[in-house]
Structures are given as structure tokens and as C-alpha cells.
KEPA-450434 format. One record per residue (C-alpha): residue in three letters; y, x, z negated; residue number from 0. Coordinates in steps of 0.25 Angstrom, whole numbers, plus 2048, in hexadecimal, padded with zeros to 3 digits. Each point is the difference from the previous one (the first is absolute). Example, Ala and Ser with C-alpha at 12.3 -4.5 7.8 and 13.67 -1.06 7.14 Angstrom:
2
PT   residuo     y     x     z   num
PT       ALA   7EE   831   7E1     0
PT       SER   80E   806   802     1
This chain:
545
PT   residuo     y     x     z   num
PT       MET   42A   8D4   835     0
PT       LYS   7F7   801   7F4     1
PT       LYS   800   810   7FB     2
PT       LYS   7F0   7FF   7FE     3
PT       MET   803   7FC   80F     4
PT       LEU   805   80B   803     5
PT       VAL   7F3   80B   7FD     6
PT       LEU   7FD   7FD   80F     7
PT       VAL   808   80B   804     8
PT       SER   7F5   80B   7FF     9
PT       LEU   7FA   7FC   808    10
PT       MET   806   803   810    11
PT       LEU   805   7F4   808    12
PT       VAL   7FD   800   80E    13
PT       LEU   80A   7F6   807    14
PT       THR   7F9   7FB   80C    15
PT       GLY   809   7F7   804    16
PT       VAL   7FB   7F3   80A    17
PT       LEU   7FA   802   80C    18
PT       SER   80A   7FC   80C    19
PT       ALA   7F9   7F8   809    20
PT       CYS   802   80E   80D    21
PT       GLY   7F5   804   7F9    22
PT       LYS   7FD   80F   7FD    23
PT       SER   806   80A   807    24
PT       GLY   7FF   806   80F    25
PT       SER   802   80F   803    26
PT       GLY   80F   7FB   806    27
PT       SER   805   7FA   7F2    28
PT       ASP   80B   805   7FC    29
PT       GLN   7FA   807   7F2    30
PT       THR   80F   802   7FB    31
PT       PHE   801   7FD   7EF    32
PT       ARG   812   7FD   7FE    33
PT       MET   802   801   7F1    34
PT       ASN   80E   804   7FA    35
PT       LEU   803   80A   7F5    36
PT       THR   80D   7FB   7FC    37
PT       SER   806   80E   7FE    38
PT       GLU   800   80E   806    39
PT       PRO   7F3   809   7FA    40
PT       PRO   806   809   7F6    41
PT       SER   7F7   80A   801    42
PT       LEU   7F2   801   809    43
PT       ASP   7FD   80D   7F9    44
PT       VAL   7F5   7FF   7F9    45
PT       ALA   803   808   7F4    46
PT       GLN   80F   7F7   7FF    47
PT       ALA   7FC   7F3   801    48
PT       GLN   802   7F6   7F7    49
PT       ASP   804   7F3   806    50
PT       GLN   7F7   7F3   805    51
PT       VAL   805   802   80C    52
PT       SER   7FE   80F   802    53
PT       PHE   7F3   7FC   7FC    54
PT       THR   7FD   7F6   809    55
PT       VAL   803   809   80E    56
PT       LEU   7F9   80D   7F9    57
PT       SER   7F2   7F5   7FF    58
PT       GLY   7FF   800   80F    59
PT       LEU   804   80E   801    60
PT       PHE   7F7   809   7F6    61
PT       GLU   7F2   7FE   7F9    62
PT       GLY   7FA   80A   7F4    63
PT       LEU   7F2   802   7FB    64
PT       THR   7FE   7F2   800    65
PT       ARG   808   7F3   802    66
PT       MET   7FA   7F2   7FC    67
PT       ASP   7FA   7F4   806    68
PT       LYS   803   7F2   803    69
PT       ASP   7F7   7FB   7F5    70
PT       GLY   808   80C   7F7    71
PT       ASN   7F5   80B   7FE    72
PT       ILE   803   80D   800    73
PT       VAL   7FB   805   80F    74
PT       PRO   7FE   80E   80B    75
PT       GLY   80C   805   802    76
PT       VAL   804   80D   806    77
PT       ALA   7F4   804   7F5    78
PT       GLU   7F3   7FB   806    79
PT       LYS   7F9   805   7F5    80
PT       TRP   801   804   7F2    81
PT       ASP   7FA   804   7F4    82
PT       ILE   805   801   7F3    83
PT       SER   7FD   806   7F2    84
PT       GLU   7F7   7FA   7F3    85
PT       ASP   80A   803   7F7    86
PT       GLY   809   7F8   80B    87
PT       LYS   80A   80B   802    88
PT       LYS   7FD   805   80B    89
PT       TYR   800   7FA   80E    90
PT       THR   7FD   808   80C    91
PT       PHE   804   7FA   80E    92
PT       HIS   7F8   801   80E    93
PT       LEU   80C   800   80A    94
PT       ARG   7FB   7F9   80F    95
PT       ASP   7FE   80A   80A    96
PT       ASN   808   7F5   80A    97
PT       ALA   80C   7FF   7F6    98
PT       LYS   80C   802   808    99
PT       TRP   810   802   801   100
PT       SER   806   7F6   808   101
PT       ASN   805   80F   809   102
PT       GLY   7EF   803   801   103
PT       ASP   7FD   80A   7F5   104
PT       PRO   7F9   7FD   7F6   105
PT       VAL   802   7FE   7F2   106
PT       THR   7FB   807   7F7   107
PT       ALA   7FD   802   7F1   108
PT       GLY   80D   80A   801   109
PT       ASP   80A   7F4   804   110
PT       PHE   7FB   7F7   7F4   111
PT       GLU   802   80F   7F4   112
PT       TYR   80C   803   807   113
PT       SER   805   7F1   800   114
PT       TRP   7FD   7FE   7F1   115
PT       LYS   807   80E   7FB   116
PT       ARG   80C   7FD   80A   117
PT       THR   802   7F3   7F7   118
PT       LEU   7FC   806   7F2   119
PT       ASP   809   80D   805   120
PT       PRO   80B   801   7F5   121
PT       ASN   80A   804   809   122
PT       LEU   800   7F5   809   123
PT       ASN   80C   7FC   805   124
PT       PRO   800   7F3   7FD   125
PT       PRO   7F7   7FE   7F5   126
PT       ALA   7F2   7F8   805   127
PT       PRO   803   7F4   7FA   128
PT       TYR   7F0   7FD   7FE   129
PT       ALA   7FF   80D   7FD   130
PT       TYR   7FA   7FA   7F3   131
PT       GLN   7F5   7FC   808   132
PT       LEU   7F8   80A   802   133
PT       TYR   802   805   7F1   134
PT       TYR   7F1   7FC   7FE   135
PT       ILE   7FE   80D   809   136
PT       LYS   7FD   80D   7F5   137
PT       ASN   80B   807   7FD   138
PT       ALA   80A   7F6   808   139
PT       GLN   80B   7FB   7F7   140
PT       ASN   801   80D   7FA   141
PT       HIS   804   807   810   142
PT       ASN   806   7F4   802   143
PT       ILE   809   7FD   7F6   144
PT       LYS   809   80D   7FB   145
PT       GLU   80D   7FD   7F7   146
PT       ASP   7FD   801   7F2   147
PT       ASN   7F2   803   804   148
PT       PRO   7FA   80C   7F6   149
PT       ASP   7F2   7FE   806   150
PT       HIS   807   801   80F   151
PT       ILE   7F5   806   80C   152
PT       ALA   805   804   80A   153
PT       ASP   7F5   805   807   154
PT       ALA   7FE   7F5   80B   155
PT       ALA   7F3   809   800   156
PT       GLN   7FD   7F8   7F2   157
PT       VAL   7FE   7F4   805   158
PT       GLY   7F5   7F8   801   159
PT       VAL   7FE   7FD   80D   160
PT       LYS   7FA   80A   80B   161
PT       ALA   7FD   800   810   162
PT       LEU   7F1   806   7FD   163
PT       ASP   7FF   801   80F   164
PT       ASP   807   7F8   80C   165
PT       LYS   7F9   7F5   7FF   166
PT       THR   7FC   802   7EE   167
PT       LEU   80A   7FA   7F6   168
PT       GLU   7FD   802   7F3   169
PT       VAL   80B   7FA   7F5   170
PT       GLN   800   803   7F0   171
PT       LEU   802   7F5   7F8   172
PT       GLU   807   800   7F0   173
PT       ASN   7F6   7F6   7FE   174
PT       PRO   7F6   7F9   803   175
PT       THR   807   7F3   808   176
PT       PRO   7FB   7F4   804   177
PT       TYR   80A   7FB   80C   178
PT       PHE   802   80E   807   179
PT       LEU   7FA   7FD   80D   180
PT       ASN   80C   7F4   7FE   181
PT       ILE   809   80B   800   182
PT       THR   7FB   808   80B   183
PT       ALA   804   7F3   80A   184
PT       PHE   80D   800   7FA   185
PT       PHE   80B   804   808   186
PT       THR   803   80C   7F8   187
PT       SER   7F3   805   803   188
PT       PHE   800   801   80E   189
PT       PRO   801   80D   808   190
PT       VAL   80C   806   806   191
PT       HIS   800   809   80C   192
PT       LYS   802   810   7FE   193
PT       SER   80A   800   80A   194
PT       ALA   80A   7F9   7F5   195
PT       LYS   800   80C   7FB   196
PT       ASP   808   806   80A   197
PT       ASN   80A   7F3   803   198
PT       ALA   806   7FB   7F4   199
PT       ASN   805   7F1   808   200
PT       TRP   7F0   7FF   805   201
PT       ALA   802   7F3   7FC   202
PT       ALA   80D   7FD   804   203
PT       GLU   7FD   7FC   80F   204
PT       ALA   7F5   7F8   809   205
PT       LYS   7FF   80E   808   206
PT       ASP   801   808   7F5   207
PT       TYR   7F3   7F6   7F8   208
PT       ILE   7EE   804   801   209
PT       SER   7F8   7F8   7F9   210
PT       ASN   7F5   7FE   7FD   211
PT       GLY   7FB   7F0   800   212
PT       PRO   7FE   7F5   808   213
PT       PHE   80E   801   807   214
PT       LYS   809   80A   803   215
PT       LEU   810   7FF   7FF   216
PT       ALA   806   7FC   80F   217
PT       SER   810   7FE   7FD   218
PT       TRP   808   7FD   7F4   219
PT       LYS   80E   7F9   803   220
PT       HIS   804   804   7F3   221
PT       GLY   806   7F3   7F9   222
PT       ASP   7FC   7F8   80A   223
PT       SER   7EF   800   803   224
PT       ILE   7F2   809   801   225
PT       GLU   7F7   801   807   226
PT       LEU   7F1   803   7FE   227
PT       VAL   7F7   802   80E   228
PT       PRO   7F1   805   7FF   229
PT       ASN   7FB   80C   7FB   230
PT       ASP   7F7   805   80A   231
PT       ASN   7FA   80C   7F8   232
PT       TYR   7FD   7F7   7F3   233
PT       TRP   7F2   7FE   7FC   234
PT       ALA   7FD   7F3   800   235
PT       LYS   80A   7FE   80B   236
PT       ASP   7F5   7F5   808   237
PT       GLU   803   7F6   7F2   238
PT       ILE   80F   801   804   239
PT       LYS   802   7F2   80A   240
PT       LEU   810   802   801   241
PT       SER   807   804   808   242
PT       SER   80D   803   7F9   243
PT       VAL   807   7FB   7F4   244
PT       LYS   80F   7FE   800   245
PT       PHE   808   802   7F2   246
PT       SER   80D   7F7   801   247
PT       MET   80C   803   7F5   248
PT       VAL   806   7F2   7FF   249
PT       LYS   806   7FF   7F1   250
PT       ASP   802   7EF   800   251
PT       ALA   7F5   7F9   7FD   252
PT       ASN   807   7F5   808   253
PT       THR   7FD   806   80D   254
PT       GLU   7F4   807   7FD   255
PT       LEU   7FA   7F1   800   256
PT       ASN   807   7FB   80D   257
PT       MET   7FB   80D   805   258
PT       TYR   7F0   7FD   7FB   259
PT       LYS   802   7F1   804   260
PT       THR   805   804   80D   261
PT       GLY   7F4   80C   804   262
PT       GLN   808   80B   7FE   263
PT       LEU   7F9   804   7F4   264
PT       ASP   7F0   7FC   7FE   265
PT       TRP   802   801   7EF   266
PT       ALA   80E   7FE   7F6   267
PT       GLY   802   802   7F5   268
PT       ALA   7F7   809   7F2   269
PT       PRO   7FE   80A   800   270
PT       THR   80D   806   808   271
PT       GLY   804   7F6   804   272
PT       SER   807   7F0   7F9   273
PT       ILE   7FE   7F1   803   274
PT       PRO   80C   7F9   7FA   275
PT       PRO   7FC   7F9   7F5   276
PT       GLU   805   7F3   802   277
PT       GLN   7F9   801   80F   278
PT       LEU   7F2   804   7F6   279
PT       ASP   802   7F7   7F9   280
PT       LYS   801   7F5   80B   281
PT       PHE   7F1   807   809   282
PT       ARG   7FA   7FF   7F2   283
PT       LYS   802   7F0   7FE   284
PT       GLU   7FD   7FE   80E   285
PT       ASN   7F3   80A   7FF   286
PT       ASN   804   80A   80F   287
PT       LYS   7F2   804   803   288
PT       GLU   808   80E   801   289
PT       LEU   805   802   7F3   290
PT       SER   7F8   808   7F6   291
PT       VAL   804   800   7F2   292
PT       LYS   7F9   809   7F7   293
PT       GLY   802   807   7F1   294
PT       ILE   800   80E   800   295
PT       ALA   7FE   80C   7F7   296
PT       SER   810   803   7FF   297
PT       THR   80C   7FF   7F7   298
PT       TYR   80E   7FC   803   299
PT       TYR   80A   807   7F6   300
PT       TYR   80D   803   7FC   301
PT       ASN   804   810   7FD   302
PT       PHE   809   802   7F5   303
PT       ASN   805   80E   801   304
PT       ASN   7FD   804   7F2   305
PT       GLN   808   80C   800   306
PT       LYS   80E   7F7   802   307
PT       LYS   80A   7FA   7F5   308
PT       PRO   7FC   7F5   7FC   309
PT       PHE   7F2   801   805   310
PT       ASN   7FD   80A   7FB   311
PT       ASN   7FF   7F5   7F1   312
PT       VAL   7F2   7F8   7FF   313
PT       LYS   805   7F5   7FC   314
PT       VAL   80B   7FF   80C   315
PT       ARG   7F2   800   807   316
PT       LYS   7FA   7F6   7F8   317
PT       ALA   80D   7F8   803   318
PT       LEU   800   7FE   80E   319
PT       SER   7F1   801   7FF   320
PT       MET   7FD   7F3   7F9   321
PT       ALA   80D   7F9   806   322
PT       VAL   7F9   7FD   80C   323
PT       ASP   7F6   7F5   804   324
PT       ARG   7F6   804   80A   325
PT       GLN   7F8   7F3   802   326
PT       ALA   80F   7FC   804   327
PT       ILE   800   80C   80B   328
PT       VAL   7F3   7FD   805   329
PT       ASP   803   7F1   801   330
PT       ASN   80D   7FF   806   331
PT       VAL   802   80D   808   332
PT       THR   7F2   808   803   333
PT       LYS   7F7   7F3   804   334
PT       ALA   7F4   808   803   335
PT       GLY   7F8   7FD   7F4   336
PT       GLN   806   80E   7F7   337
PT       VAL   7FB   7FF   7F1   338
PT       PRO   809   804   7F6   339
PT       ALA   7FE   80F   7FC   340
PT       TYR   803   805   7F1   341
PT       GLY   7F8   80C   7FF   342
PT       PHE   7FE   80A   80D   343
PT       VAL   7F3   802   804   344
PT       SER   7FF   7F6   80A   345
PT       THR   7F4   7F2   803   346
PT       GLY   7F4   808   805   347
PT       ILE   7FF   80C   7FC   348
PT       HIS   7F1   801   7FB   349
PT       GLY   7FE   802   7F0   350
PT       VAL   7F4   805   7F8   351
PT       ASN   7F6   7F4   803   352
PT       GLY   80C   7F7   808   353
PT       GLU   80E   7FE   805   354
PT       TYR   809   809   7F5   355
PT       ARG   80D   7F7   801   356
PT       SER   7F2   7F5   7FA   357
PT       GLU   7FC   80B   7F5   358
PT       VAL   80F   806   7FC   359
PT       LYS   80A   7F5   801   360
PT       ASP   80D   801   804   361
PT       ASP   807   7FA   7F4   362
PT       TYR   808   80C   7FC   363
PT       PHE   80C   7F7   800   364
PT       LYS   805   7F2   802   365
PT       GLU   80E   7FC   806   366
PT       ASP   80A   7FB   7F5   367
PT       VAL   80D   7FF   802   368
PT       THR   804   7FE   7F3   369
PT       GLU   7FA   80B   7FC   370
PT       ALA   806   807   80D   371
PT       LYS   80D   7FC   7FB   372
PT       LYS   7FE   807   7F3   373
PT       LEU   7F9   80D   805   374
PT       LEU   80A   802   80A   375
PT       ALA   80C   801   7F7   376
PT       GLU   7F8   809   7F6   377
PT       GLY   7FD   808   80C   378
PT       LEU   80C   801   805   379
PT       ALA   808   801   7EF   380
PT       GLU   7F5   80E   800   381
PT       GLU   805   805   80B   382
PT       GLY   811   7FD   7FD   383
PT       MET   801   7F5   80A   384
PT       THR   805   7F3   7FD   385
PT       SER   7FC   7F8   80E   386
PT       MET   7F8   804   80B   387
PT       PRO   807   808   80A   388
PT       GLU   7FF   7FA   80D   389
PT       PHE   7F5   808   809   390
PT       SER   7FA   801   80B   391
PT       LEU   7F2   7FA   805   392
PT       ALA   7FB   808   80E   393
PT       PHE   7F6   7F8   80A   394
PT       ASN   7FB   803   80E   395
PT       GLU   800   7F9   80B   396
PT       GLY   7F7   7F2   801   397
PT       LEU   7FE   7F6   7F6   398
PT       HIS   805   808   7F6   399
PT       LYS   80B   7F9   800   400
PT       ASN   7FB   7F5   7FB   401
PT       VAL   7FB   802   7F5   402
PT       ALA   80C   809   7FC   403
PT       GLU   809   7F5   801   404
PT       ALA   7F6   7FA   7F8   405
PT       ILE   801   807   7F4   406
PT       ALA   80E   806   7FF   407
PT       ASP   803   7EF   7FF   408
PT       MET   7F5   800   7F3   409
PT       TRP   807   80C   7FA   410
PT       LYS   80E   7FA   804   411
PT       THR   7FE   7F3   7F8   412
PT       ASN   7F5   805   7F6   413
PT       LEU   808   80E   7FB   414
PT       GLY   80D   7FE   807   415
PT       ILE   7FE   80C   809   416
PT       THR   807   805   80A   417
PT       VAL   7F8   807   80E   418
PT       LYS   802   806   80D   419
PT       LEU   7F6   7FE   809   420
PT       GLU   7FD   80B   80A   421
PT       LEU   7FA   801   80C   422
PT       GLN   7FB   80B   806   423
PT       GLU   7FA   806   809   424
PT       TRP   7F1   805   7FE   425
PT       LYS   800   80D   802   426
PT       VAL   80E   802   7F7   427
PT       PHE   7F9   7F6   7F6   428
PT       LEU   7F2   807   7FE   429
PT       LYS   809   80D   7FF   430
PT       ASN   809   7FA   7F5   431
PT       ARG   7F8   7FA   7F8   432
PT       GLN   7F8   80F   802   433
PT       SER   80A   808   7FB   434
PT       LEU   804   7F5   7F4   435
PT       ASN   80D   7FB   807   436
PT       TYR   800   7F1   7FE   437
PT       ASP   801   7F9   7F2   438
PT       VAL   7F5   7F6   804   439
PT       ALA   7F8   7FF   80B   440
PT       ARG   7F5   7F8   809   441
PT       ALA   7F3   806   7FF   442
PT       GLY   7F1   7FA   804   443
PT       TRP   7F4   809   7FF   444
PT       GLY   7F4   7FE   807   445
PT       ALA   7F2   807   7FC   446
PT       ASP   7FA   80C   806   447
PT       TYR   7F2   7FE   7FA   448
PT       ASN   7FD   7F6   7F7   449
PT       ASP   7FF   805   7F3   450
PT       PRO   80C   7FD   7F8   451
PT       MET   804   810   800   452
PT       THR   805   7FC   80C   453
PT       PHE   80A   7F9   7F8   454
PT       ILE   802   808   7F3   455
PT       ASP   801   80E   807   456
PT       MET   80A   800   806   457
PT       PHE   809   7FE   7F5   458
PT       THR   7FE   80E   7F9   459
PT       SER   80C   808   7FD   460
PT       LYS   7FC   808   80A   461
PT       GLY   7FA   7F8   80B   462
PT       GLY   806   7FF   80E   463
PT       ASN   802   7F3   801   464
PT       ASN   804   7FF   7F3   465
PT       ASP   811   7F9   804   466
PT       ILE   802   7FC   7F2   467
PT       GLY   804   80C   7F7   468
PT       PHE   7F5   7F7   7F8   469
PT       ALA   7F8   80F   7F7   470
PT       SER   7F9   7FE   7F5   471
PT       PRO   7F6   80B   7F9   472
PT       GLU   7F8   7F4   7FB   473
PT       TYR   7FE   7FA   80E   474
PT       ASP   7FB   80E   807   475
PT       ALA   7F8   803   7F6   476
PT       LEU   7F9   7F1   801   477
PT       VAL   800   802   80F   478
PT       LYS   7F9   80F   7FD   479
PT       GLU   7F5   7FA   7F7   480
PT       ALA   7FF   7F8   80B   481
PT       TYR   7FD   807   808   482
PT       SER   7F7   809   7F8   483
PT       THR   7F4   7F5   801   484
PT       ASN   7F7   7FA   809   485
PT       ASP   7FE   7F4   7F3   486
PT       GLN   806   7F4   808   487
PT       GLN   802   7F8   7F2   488
PT       LYS   808   80E   7FB   489
PT       ARG   809   7FF   80C   490
PT       VAL   803   7F2   800   491
PT       ASP   803   802   7F2   492
PT       ALA   809   80B   802   493
PT       MET   808   7FD   80D   494
PT       ALA   801   7F2   7F7   495
PT       LYS   806   806   7F5   496
PT       ALA   80B   809   809   497
PT       GLU   803   7F2   808   498
PT       LYS   804   7FA   7F4   499
PT       LEU   809   80A   7FE   500
PT       LEU   806   801   80D   501
PT       ILE   803   7F1   7FF   502
PT       GLY   7FC   7F9   7F0   503
PT       ASP   809   80D   7FA   504
PT       ASN   80A   806   80A   505
PT       GLN   801   7F3   80A   506
PT       ALA   802   80E   808   507
PT       LEU   7FF   7F7   80E   508
PT       MET   802   7F1   801   509
PT       PRO   7F3   7F9   806   510
PT       LEU   805   7F4   807   511
PT       TYR   7F2   7FB   809   512
PT       TYR   7F4   803   808   513
PT       TYR   801   7FF   80B   514
PT       SER   7F7   7F8   80D   515
PT       SER   7FE   804   80C   516
PT       ALA   806   7F6   80C   517
PT       GLN   7FF   804   80F   518
PT       LEU   801   7F9   80C   519
PT       VAL   7F3   804   80C   520
PT       LYS   7FF   7FA   80D   521
PT       PRO   7F3   7FB   801   522
PT       TYR   7FA   807   80B   523
PT       VAL   803   80F   7F6   524
PT       LYS   7F1   802   7FB   525
PT       ASN   7FC   80C   7F7   526
PT       ALA   80D   802   7F8   527
PT       ILE   7FD   801   7F0   528
PT       VAL   808   800   7F4   529
PT       ASP   7FD   808   7F5   530
PT       TYR   7FF   7FC   7F1   531
PT       SER   80C   806   7FF   532
PT       GLY   808   7F8   80B   533
PT       ASN   800   80D   80C   534
PT       VAL   7FD   7FF   80D   535
PT       ASP   7F5   806   809   536
PT       TYR   802   7FB   80F   537
PT       THR   7F9   80C   804   538
PT       ARG   7F3   7F8   805   539
PT       ILE   808   7F3   805   540
PT       SER   7FC   7FA   80F   541
PT       ILE   80A   7F8   807   542
PT       GLU   7F8   7F3   804   543
PT       LYS   807   7F7   808   544
């Protein structure tokens, strides 16, 4: 798949499938949609969620002030309308009178103010990893960052979000932010019911869970399954056709595929499941009509623990990155049309006049085994080492083991390095990454909104998702520069310099490929949406057998 074709992922992709012989669904048809999560969601608290599994479940349970329609456009959600000031720094959202929580309580502007300030609370334990997504709000960053911050603002009342009354929310921004309405559709911007103030474990069990989206949490059998049923109090309940959504937690890709073939699943593969590469290759060659493969705005990469010797040495990091044959990985291991990556911002992301990746080339490094050997020897010598010690490569369930085995073999063949492969349970894996308890670990990042900043600002020194230990005042300054202007050319120039600093100068992480999204979908599943970043919106699905 050529890079230029991936520009198409900026549009939402509607998976329509082929009409089944049974025609349209009748009142007696089974309106249950079934897909695989692979693993347990680490958290269904909107302030703590940071992974695709959790996000997929939350997308059915909650709704923000705005939401995305099937064409990728921002449309009203809980807010029926909004006003934007002439300078682009003040948003006033007007909430629907009929927006309600799953327990029947009205959704208020105060619920959004409470949720956002809770996420930004510097004393929240554990800290919210996505708090930085709200830093566009006036005083949000200086309120959230307490440690080593002389400008810390202790008083949450100074944060620029305020409920003027039950149905009016006013938001003051630090700078004009053209994509702010996209952020209000993102998971971190969802509201939280006031009962959470008195129940710290509100998001741990189905019986305590109150949500405001199209569905509510009917059951949560930890480590086994989750079931959602329609929220009868949802303002647009007439748009919801499904009677239930059933998520399984099957770790093995072959088992998932067999469940799909035998009718136990209606959907197999991305974003939370996987199809065995050899089977995926077979389906593609057969031109299987149930298979959809699309390029998406996401990047697959490996984390280096920048704080741990010898990975603290830039030459060691560069050597490891330069010794990997990315084309061989996508051709022989993943086999789903992925594109080798030499930058961090993925394909499919807007730049100035077109795609960022077309305007800013990802040529920050080249694969070169001879140079890699030289850099490795120099880097180890600088750290007082004569040889590379055995180290661990951590990854989670799914097909990540296949990639890890291939890369470990390349490192051994090209650099004489011995790598210990560590398969970790998803929740443990995330915790270890967040706490820098690893040597090298697999990672992936999908766009939260269509702008390069969704990739760039995660590696600021205080970023909640900065799980590589990278810290650079120069990088932070470039991100701040991009934040502070509404001039798209100046923004892109600053972000391009930041990306070069991250990858070209420091090789702080190791890009491997730009994702594609591959899924098998039964032909009777209608109106499922996979967006430009690979997220699935199942809320308006209907089953037409």
C-alpha cells in the first residue's frame, strides 16, 4: 500500500458489508453485536483510561459535549449548540434539556466541570494520564502540575471551566485551538456523575456504574466478558437499534477467528482483537468480502527506557533502531499493508495544505547495520561497558509476540545481542510502562484528533503518557510554541522541529510501522464506523439478518 493512498483515512470509513439474503431486520431479529476485547479493560474511569480496550467500551457508555458522525464531522452531543467568541478563546456550550444519566438524573454543566477538574486535580491518585488533553483550558496545566512548578495554581476555581447554570458551560482557553471541539468528543472530556464524589470505586463494578451514553453497563465479569444494554434515558435512544453489545476477552487470535467462523462473534480483528497474519494473508488473496483493511492514523513503535542504562545512551538507541528491517516486518510478519515508519506522527494526519507526512518527510534515520554496529560499540564504551547486557523486551497479549520474535532475531543476527522476551498481562504491562519498569517495550499510539499535536505533546517532560522518561526543555518549548499560535504553518514548523528532536536527534523511541486496521465483519452488521484513527463506533449498528 502506497503512502499517498493513506490520505483517505482522514475520512470516516463506513463498513457496510454485503446485504444478506434475509433482507432487512424485523422486530423479532436478534439485535446483539458481539466482538472481542482480547483483555480486561484496565479502567472504565474516564480520568484513568488510557488504552484502546478501555476506550472501546467507554465509547458506548458515555457521550461528550460533541460527538463524531459517520463522515467524521463534529456534531452536537450532550450540547445541542455552542457559541465561540471572536478571538476563539471562549466556548459557551448549551446542554440539552433531555440529556440524562442512566439512573434518570439530568446531565448538567456541573457534571462536566466536576469531571474535568477531577481529571486535572494534582492530588488525584493515581494521576490522570490524559490530563494534558485539557491543558488547552486556561490555567489547567499550572493547576494540574504541582511538583517543581513555581507557577502552580492551587485553587481549582481559577481553571477556565465553569458551569454558569445547569445547562450552560463556559470554557476559557489559553490560546485559540481550532480542534477544541474534537477534544470535547474525546474520552477525557466525558462527564462524571456526582455520585463519584462519595464512591471512589464507582467505576469498578457494573452495579455502581452510572453513564450518560447510548448504553449502560449491564454486567462485568472480570477477566471474562462485558455486556452493555441500551440506556433508556439517553436523549437519542430512538437512534439505538441494538438490544445488547457483548464483549468477550479471548487472548488467542486463532480462538477469536474460530469464534467468528462459528458465529460466536460478529466482528474479529482491530481495534481490540487480531487476526492471525497467515490467515489475514489468505483472506486478502481470496478477496474475502467480509475483510476490511484500511490504513489508519496510528503508529506502532518500541519504547526505550531513556532513564535506564544503557538505553539512556542515544548511540545505543540509534543502533538498536538502525538494525531493524522494517519492510521485512510488514511483509513477512504483520502482512496487513502496514507502512514502515521512520517518524512518529503517522500517515493520515492533516498538515498545512495536505497530509503532514507528505509535507514533513519521515527521513530522520536510515537502516544501516554497519553504522549500527559502530554506534553500539561507541555508546557502550561511553557507558563503561564492553558488551551489551542481556535485556528484556516486554509486550502484551495478541500478535505482538510475532513482531518481538522477529526483532529479537534481527538484533541477534545484526548486533550479536541476546534479548529476553516477556509476555505480560495487559493491565500489568501498562502499569510497568507507566512506572518505567522495563528495558524495551512495545507501544502503539492512535490519533485522538486529526492534528500532529496528538502525537507530539505526549512526550513533554510532564506529559501523563510520557512513558519513556524523555525530558527536553527544547522539546517542551517547541510544543509551547505550537500551542500558542493559530497560524497552521508556524504550528507545523514547530511540531516538525519537535519530531526531529524526538526521533532524529535523540531516537527516544523506535518507530516501526504506521498501522493498518484489519477486521472481519459479518455481512449482516450494518452502520459500523471505523474512523481515521482506527476507533470503532458501534453505537448505531443494526443487525439485518
